[in-house]
C-alpha positions in Angstrom: -8.1 4.1 19.6 -6.0 1.2 20.9 -8.9 -0.8 22.3 -11.0 -0.2 19.1 -8.1 -1.2 16.9 -7.2 -4.3 18.8 -10.8 -5.5 18.9 -11.0 -5.2 15.1 -7.7 -7.0 14.6 -9.1 -9.8 16.8 -12.3 -10.0 14.8 -10.3 -10.2 11.5 -8.1 -13.0 12.9 -5.0 -10.8 12.5 -2.3 -11.0 15.1 -1.7 -7.8 17.1 0.4 -5.1 15.4 0.7 -1.4 15.9 -1.1 1.1 13.7 2.3 2.2 12.3 3.0 -1.4 11.2 -0.4 -1.4 9.3 0.6 1.9 7.7 4.0 0.4 6.6 2.2 -2.7 5.2 -0.3 -0.6 3.3 2.5 1.5 1.7 4.8 -1.5 0.8 1.9 -3.6 -0.6 0.6 -0.7 -2.6 4.0 0.1 -4.1 4.7 -3.5 -4.8 1.5 -3.7 -6.8 2.4 -0.8 -9.0 0.3 1.9 -7.3 2.0 5.2 -8.1 4.3 6.6 -5.4 2.5 10.0 -5.8 -0.8 8.4 -4.8 0.7 6.5 -1.9 2.4 9.6 -0.6 -0.9 11.5 -0.6 -2.6 8.7 1.2 0.1 8.8 3.9 -0.3 12.6 4.2 3.0 13.6 2.5 3.2 16.6 0.2 5.7 14.9 -2.2 7.2 11.5 -2.8 10.6 12.0 -1.1 9.7 10.2 2.2 8.0 7.4 0.3 10.9 6.9 -2.0 13.4 7.1 1.0 11.6 4.6 3.2 9.8 2.4 0.7 11.9 2.7 -2.4 12.9 -0.9 -2.4 9.2 -1.9 -3.0 8.8 0.3 -6.0 9.1 -2.1 -9.0 11.6 -1.2 -11.6 9.5 -2.7 -14.3 6.5 -0.3 -13.9 3.5 -1.6 -15.8 0.7 0.5 -17.3 -2.1 1.5 -14.9 -4.6 0.4 -17.5 -3.3 -3.1 -17.3 -3.3 -3.1 -13.5 -6.9 -1.9 -13.4 -8.0 -4.4 -16.0 -6.4 -7.2 -14.0 -8.0 -6.0 -10.8 -11.4 -6.0 -12.5 -10.9 -9.6 -13.7 -10.4 -8.8 -17.4 -7.8 -10.7 -19.5 -4.7 -8.8 -20.2 -2.9 -11.2 -22.5 
């Protein structure tokens, strides 16, 4: 796994980091972009959101937007 992972990081032009750092980046970026904590928890293999909220709670925006608006923006539709 280590050699495979390192070679893919090199190909992507990304400096070396451990797999756990990538997991952390995934979770914090997803939560910062209004992805529901329940979904992130499932992707990380957790049965509930307690670990996600404990470790990544600071990245959960207090001003939660609607998922419809997020998806529309992701798809390039105007939301104003």
